[in-house]
C-alpha positions in Angstrom: -35.7 27.7 -16.7 -35.5 27.8 -12.9 -37.3 24.4 -12.7 -34.7 22.9 -15.1 -31.9 24.2 -12.9 -33.4 22.8 -9.8 -33.9 19.4 -11.5 -30.2 19.4 -12.7 -28.9 20.3 -9.2 -31.1 17.6 -7.6 -29.8 15.0 -10.2 -26.2 16.0 -9.5 -26.8 15.7 -5.8 -28.3 12.2 -6.2 -25.4 11.2 -8.5 -22.8 12.4 -6.0 -24.5 10.5 -3.2 -24.6 7.3 -5.3 -20.9 7.7 -6.2 -19.9 8.2 -2.5 -21.9 5.1 -1.5 -20.5 3.1 -4.4 -16.9 3.7 -3.4 -17.7 3.3 0.4 -19.0 -0.2 -0.3 -16.0 -1.3 -2.4 -17.7 -0.9 -5.8 -20.8 -2.9 -4.9 -24.1 -2.0 -6.5 -25.7 0.3 -4.0 -28.7 1.6 -5.9 -32.1 1.6 -4.1 -33.3 -1.9 -4.2 -30.1 -3.5 -5.4 -29.3 -4.9 -2.0 -32.7 -6.0 -0.9 -33.3 -8.9 -3.3 -34.6 -6.7 -6.1 -31.7 -7.9 -8.3 -32.4 -11.6 -8.8 -28.8 -12.4 -9.9 -27.1 -11.4 -6.6 -27.5 -12.1 -2.9 -29.1 -9.3 -1.0 -26.7 -7.5 1.3 -27.5 -8.2 5.0 -29.1 -5.3 6.9 -26.7 -3.8 9.3 -23.5 -5.3 7.7 -20.6 -3.1 8.6 -17.8 -4.1 6.2 -15.5 -1.4 7.6 -15.1 -3.5 10.8 -13.0 -6.0 8.9 -10.5 -3.3 8.0 -10.5 -1.6 11.4 -10.1 -4.6 13.7 -7.1 -6.8 13.0 -8.7 -9.9 14.4 -11.7 -9.5 12.1 -9.4 -8.9 9.2 -7.6 -12.2 9.9 -11.0 -14.0 10.1 -12.2 -12.5 6.8 -9.0 -13.5 5.0 -9.2 -17.0 6.4 -12.9 -17.5 5.6 -12.6 -16.1 2.0 -9.8 -18.6 1.3 -11.4 -21.6 3.2 -15.2 -20.9 2.9 -15.8 -24.4 1.4 -14.3 -26.1 4.4 -15.6 -26.4 8.0 -15.1 -22.9 9.2 -16.9 -23.2 12.5 -17.2 -20.4 15.1 -14.7 -22.3 17.3 -12.1 -22.4 14.5 -12.4 -18.7 13.5 -12.4 -17.7 17.2 -9.0 -19.4 17.5 -7.8 -17.5 14.4 -8.9 -14.3 16.1 -7.1 -15.4 19.3 -10.3 -15.0 21.3 -12.6 -17.3 23.3 -15.6 -18.6 21.3 -18.4 -16.8 23.3 -16.5 -13.5 23.4 -15.7 -13.7 19.7 -19.3 -14.4 18.8 -20.5 -11.3 20.7 -17.6 -9.2 19.5 -18.2 -10.2 15.8 -21.9 -9.4 16.1 -21.4 -6.1 17.8 -18.7 -4.9 15.3 -19.9 -6.4 12.1 -23.6 -6.0 12.7 -24.7 -9.5 11.9 -23.8 -12.9 13.4 -20.9 -14.9 12.2 -23.2 -17.6 10.9 -25.2 -15.1 8.8 -22.0 -13.6 7.4 -20.6 -17.1 6.5 -23.9 -17.9 4.7 -23.7 -14.6 2.8 -20.1 -15.4 1.7 -21.0 -18.9 0.6 -24.1 -17.8 -1.3 -22.2 -15.1 -3.1 -19.7 -17.7 -4.2 -22.5 -20.1 -5.2 -24.0 -17.3 -7.3 -20.7 -16.8 -9.1 -20.4 -20.5 -9.8 -24.0 -20.9 -11.1 -23.5 -17.8 -13.3 -20.1 -18.7 -14.8 -19.9 -22.5 -14.9 -21.9 -25.5 -16.0 -21.9 -27.0 -12.5 -25.2 -28.5 -11.3 -26.9 -27.0 -8.3 -25.7 -29.9 -6.2 -22.1 -29.5 -7.3 -22.2 -25.8 -6.6 -23.7 -26.5 -3.1 -20.8 -28.8 -2.2 -18.2 -26.6 -3.8 -19.2 -23.7 -1.5 -19.3 -25.7 1.7 -22.9 -27.0 2.1 -23.0 -30.7 2.9 -26.7 -30.9 2.5 -28.6 -29.8 -0.6 -31.8 -29.0 1.3 -30.0 -26.6 3.6 -28.3 -25.0 0.6 -31.7 -24.5 -1.2 -33.3 -22.9 1.9 -30.3 -20.7 2.5 -30.1 -19.7 -1.2 -33.7 -18.8 -1.2 -33.3 -16.7 2.0 -30.6 -14.6 0.4 -31.8 -14.3 -3.2 -35.6 -14.9 -2.9 -35.5 -17.7 -5.5 -34.6 -21.4 -5.5 -31.2 -22.3 -7.0 -32.8 -24.2 -10.0 -34.7 -21.2 -11.1 -31.7 -19.0 -10.6 -29.6 -21.3 -12.8 -32.3 -21.2 -15.5 -32.4 -17.4 -15.3 -28.6 -16.9 -15.7 -27.7 -19.9 -17.9 -26.5 -18.8 -21.4 -29.2 -19.1 -24.0 -32.0 -18.8 -21.5 -33.9 -16.0 -19.8 -35.9 -13.1 -21.1 -33.5 -12.1 -23.9 -33.2 -15.6 -25.3 -37.0 -15.9 -25.5 -37.2 -13.0 -27.9 -34.7 -14.6 -30.4 -35.8 -17.2 -32.9 -34.2 -20.6 -32.9 -31.1 -20.7 -35.1 -31.3 -22.3 -38.6 -35.0 -22.8 -38.4 -37.6 -21.5 -40.8 -40.9 -20.2 -39.3 -43.7 -22.7 -39.8 -46.7 -21.9 -41.9 -50.1 -22.6 -40.7 -50.6 -25.5 -43.1 -48.7 -28.8 -43.0 -48.2 -31.1 -46.0 -49.4 -34.6 -45.5 
């Protein structure tokens, strides 16, 4: 009985910890392994990313709002530094210190998250999705996608496309009778 009580208390403690992390990260999946590429249908969360900085610093909040609306356009460091009303070099250092990753890494993360959404929810090709999220070069998109998801976009598209993947492999083809071992000539 005592072992059962200890187990229940440990489980409740773990569950509370998960709930706290879940709400601290805006409802993102924060289970162990969920942010390190273990979930093949999402981009891994960058190590050291401090999302709270975007709420705390007004200049970073402006930059985030702008980038989320215009991620498919040229959102260079110079352009977002102007939006933050800071000099480019100072902004770059400030962003890295406060957010925990470089502006370039963060922009890639945002774009890859959007590409994942497009590939999951639309019939766009990989090339169309790459251009839609701001990548001018397919090769760069493929390398960046693999960096964040540990798989190439084509394989990802096959994995998440309706009617494909592990669940679809278990279902028989519709309106087809199973073949017998003998064929009529």
